[in-house]
N, C-alpha and C positions, 0 to 999 in steps of 0.2 A: 773583463778579467775578474770584477766583482761578482757578476753574475754566475761565473763557473764556480768561484768559492763557496757562493751561497747554495749552489746546487749540490757541490760536493758534500757540505755540511749537513744539508737534509738529507742526503743519501746515507750518510755515515749514522745519523742520528736514528734514523729510520731502521737501519740493520742492526744497530746495537740494541734498540727496543725490541727487536724481533728476537733476537738471541736472549735478551733478558726473559721475554715472556715464555720463550721455549724452555728456558731453564727452571723458571717457576714452575711452568707446566710438569715439568719431569720431577722436581722435588715434591709437589703435591701429590703424583701418582705414586712415588716411592713411599710417602707417609702413609697413603691409603693401604698400600699394600702390606706395609708392616703391621697394621693392625688387622689385616685380613687373616683367613685361617692359614695353616701351615701349608696346606696343598696350593693355595694361591700365592702365598710368598715363594714357595719353591718353583712354581711355574714361571715365576718373574726372572729367574735366573736362566733359564734354558727356552729353547725354541718351542713353538707350538708343537704338542702332542709328545714332548719329552718331560721326563720326571727327574728332579735332582736327588741325588744320593743324601742319607742322613747326614755325612760330614760335609756336604756341599762342594765335594770336589770333583763331581762330574754329573753329566746328564744320562739317563738310561731312557732307552725305548725298546719295546718288545715289537719285533717284525713276526708275524703269525704266519709267514709263507716259508715252507719247508725247503731248505736247501743244505747242501753239504757244508763242512766247517769252513773249507776254503771259500765257498762261493758266498758264505755268511760273511766272512771276514771282508772280502772285496766289497760286498755291499756296505758294510760300516765304514768302509775307506772311502766310498763315494760321498759320505756324509761329512768327511773329514775326521773321522774317529776311528774306532776299532771295537772289536768285541769286549764285552764287558770284562772289567780287572776288579778283583775285590782286595781292599787291604785290611778290612776288618770283617767280623761276624755281623756287625749291623748290615753291612753292604750285602753280604750272603742273604741276609734274610729279607732285605728289600727286594733283591731279583728274585728271590723264590716267591714272593707274592705277586711280583710282575708276571711271573711264568706259571703261576697257580691254576691258571685256567687251561692250559694246554695239557694234552694228555701224554706225550711221549717226552716232555722235557723241552729245555732250550739249550742252544750252544751258548757257551760263554768263552772268555779268551784263553784258557789254560790249554797248553799242548805239550806232549812229551817230545822232546828234542834229543838227538843222539850227539853227544860231545865226546871230548878225549877221554873223559873219566867216566862216561857210561850215559845211560839215560836220565834226563832231568828234566822235570816240569817247570814250564816258564809261560809267563803270561804273554798275550800278543803284542803289548806295548813294548816288550823288550827291555823293561826298566826293573823288573821285580820278578822273584821267584814265587812258587806256590806255596802258601803255608800249609803245613800237614795238618793244622787243628781244623780246617774248614772241610776236609775230605772224608767221605764214608769208610766204614771198616773194610769194604771190600776193594778200596781204591788202591792201585799199584803205586806206591811211593817212589821215589828216587832210587835208581838202582845202579849200583857201582861194581857189584861182584861179577865175575864171568857167568856164574850158573845163573844168576837172575836174569842177566842181559840175553841168556840164549833163551828163556822162556817167556819173554815179552815183546810183543810188536810195538815198533815205534811209532807206528800210525794211530796214536790215541789222543783224543782231545776230550776236554770237560763239557759235561752236560749239568745242568741243574733243573730241579723241578718244585714243586711246592711242598715237598714232604721230607725229602732226604736232602743230605749235604751234597757236595761236588761229587759226580759219578764219572767214570770214565768210559769212552765208547769210541769205536772206530771213526775215523773223521770222516769216511765217505759215506756215513749214515745220514740221513735227512732228518732235520728238526727244524723248529721255529729257532729264533735266536735274539740275542739281546745286544744292541749297540750302546757304545758308550761315548760321550764328548767331554774332553777336559774343559772344565769351567775357567781354569785360570788362562786358558790360552785362547778362549773365544769370548766374543762380545755380542750378546744377543739382546735385542731390543734397546739399545744404546745404556744399557745399564753398567758396561764394564768400561774402564778408562773413561768415565764421562768427562771429566776435566779435559783431557786432551782432545777430545771431539769439539768441546766448546772452543778451546783455543784454536784448534784448526778451523772452526768455522769462522771465527773472529778475525783470524789472519787472513784466511781466503777472501772475506769481506773487504777487508782494507786493502788488499791487493786489488780486488777487483774494482773499488772505488778509486784508488789511485790511479789504476790503468785507464778508467773512463775519464777521470779528471785531465790527465796527460793528454789523451787523445782529443778530447774536447779544446783544451788548450792549444794544442798544436794545429786544429783546424780554425780556431778562432785566430791564431797568429798567422796562418799562412793567408787566410782572408784579408787580414789587416795589412799585411805585407803586399798582397795584389793590389789593394785600394791605394796604399803609399805608391806603389810602382806606377799605377795608373794615373794618379795626380801628379807625379813628377813628369811623366810624358806629356800630359796635357798642359802642364805648367812648368816648363824647365827653368824659367826664371826664378821660381821659388826654390826649386831643387839645387839651383846653384847657389843659393843664399846670396843673392844679390838684392839691391834696392828696387824696389817696384817700379821704377823709371823707365824700364824697357819691358816690352812685351812681345810675345810671340805672334806675328801676322800670318794672315792666310793669304794664299796667291791672290784670292779675288779681291783681298783689300788692297795689296799692293797694285793691282792693275787698276782699281780704283781711283787711287789717290796719285797714280802717274799717268793717267789717262790712256791705260793698257800700254804703257811703255812706249807712248808716242815719240817721235823724233824731235818734236817741239819741247819735250820735257827733257831731252837728253843733254847732258852736261859734257863739256869739254874735258877730255882727259884719255888715259890709256885704254883704249877700246880693245886692246888683246884680253884684258882681265875679264870682259864681259860687259862692260859699260856702267855708267852712273846717270840716274835719272832723279829730277828734282819732283817733289811731291808735295802736296797739301793734306795735311791730316784734318779729321772731322772738327777738331777744336781750333782750326785755323793757323796752326803752327806748320812752318815748313821744314822739309826733311830732304836728306838725300838718300836715295835707294841705290845701293850698289849690288850690281848683279855679279856673282862669282862665276867663274868658270865651271861647268858641270864636272862632278868628280864621282867615280863610283867607288872611289876608296874611302871616303870619309862618311861615315852614317850619320843618321839624325843624332843618336845619343853623344857622338863624338863631337859633331858640329856645335850642338847646345852647350856642351862642356866647354868648348873653346870660346864661344861667345860669352858665356858666363865668367869666365877667367878674364877676358878682357874688359867687360862691363864694370868689373870691380874696380878697376883704374879710375881715380877720379883725380884731374889735375887741371889748372887753368890752361896749360898749354896743350891739353888733349882734347880731340874731338870726341864729344858724348856719344855713346850709342844709345839708341832710341828703342832698337828691338832687331829682330831678325825673322826669316822666314825659311823654312826647309819642305820643299814639295817635289816628292819624288826624284830626288838628286838635284834639283835645281836649288841654289843656295843664295839668298839675299840678306844684305845687313843694311840696316836703316840707321844713318846718322843723323845728327843735328845739321842742319843747312849752314854752311858758310859762304856768305856772300861774295867773297872776293875770288873763291875758287882756289885751285892749286897754286903752290908757290912757283913752279916752272914757268907759268904763263908770265909771271912778272919778272923773272929773271932772264928768261932768253927772248922775250919780246913783249912789248906793252900792249895790253888790250886797249880796245877802242874806247875812247873817253877817259882812259887813265893817263899816268904820267910814271916816268921811270922812277925808279928807287933810289933814293940817294944813300949816301954811305951811313948816315946816322940810322936810316930805316932798316938798312941791310945788316947793321951790327946789332939793332934791337931785335930783328927777326931771328939772327943768329944765336943771340943770348937767349931768348924765349925758347927756341927750337932745342938749344942744348940743355935747358932746364927741363923739358919734357921729355928728351932721350935719357937724362940721367934718372929721371923718376921711373921711367919704364925700364931701363936695363940695370941701375944701380940699387935704388932705394926700394923698388918693386921688382925683383929679377924676373924678367919676362923674356922667352923666347920669341924673336921675331924673324922671319925668313929674310927680309931686306927692307932697307930704308930708302926710297927715293923720294925727290922733290915733288912728284906728282901726288905723293901721298901727304904732303905738308900744306897746310891751308894758312893763308894770311888772316889777319885779324879784321872784323867787320870795321873797326874804327878807322883803319886806313883810307877807306874810301869816303869817310866823312871829313878828312882833314883836307 
């Protein structure tokens, strides 16, 4: 996890340094452009090949290809602009200089439109009307009288050349044209809304770094989870949080300590449950290996969990569990070895070499058995299927008396 945090910090610092260097570079470029010539400064606001107007409200470009007014307007629309619009005589003079090298003049955005009050000149951006101070003496101005409207064709558009003011010609004529882009609506060369672009870059970088960190953390968490799960399966005693006094045996180990479950190692008891065998561990201690009936309902995880619950029970009157084994559905439990064997052997018949139990010993066995049962079912509530005398073992000291 520390490595992931360090990686995230390095990526974040690198990205912030990159943005800062880019911002510094942009500021230096702007400072250089401010001390440059007016032509260089104006070009910095517009695309390559475009020139900014005197009031810096728009970028102008001369297209020398001759087209009709409608075709010229569509061509300018493809740039995201429109035919040139003038709001001052300075802009008109600027357009005249651009168009001065053409012989027949250039289309600009003025056009006569038919309205309810007559013929009105209007610019192509539909936001302003044509100023009469910019037109030539022969230019037909707005006409609202009936006699004037009858003598004027509505299909007239504005043309500018290098010598005269605005002139009117039929819109289907062919001329070069001047396109215009509004500076306040466009961002060219990253000089418009620069702060927003920097903020966008920083936020995008943070999102990218955060996403990368989360993905790396999820991958690391998934890997660690798999490792923990693998360790739990390989060592269920640890996963059950029990003392390390019991272990998971392999089938080969059990066969080795019980001499391949030989009949000589078989202990007397209820054979219906699978049988119990004595065994000798490598450290010399004796154990009893109980083979349970094969079951397809209890899986390995459930079996280990059940063994873990039982192994947590520690009481002087309970037989301690040394370990267990699960091998393809075959289940084994390894107990500590009790020399005297099951209690039913002493209650129903006396083993060879033994003696019958007197009432004092019977009371002592009953008392200790009750203490064990109370611990299992009352002090440590534990669900057990049933209790039989074959599962109760006498104390070793009885044989020594």
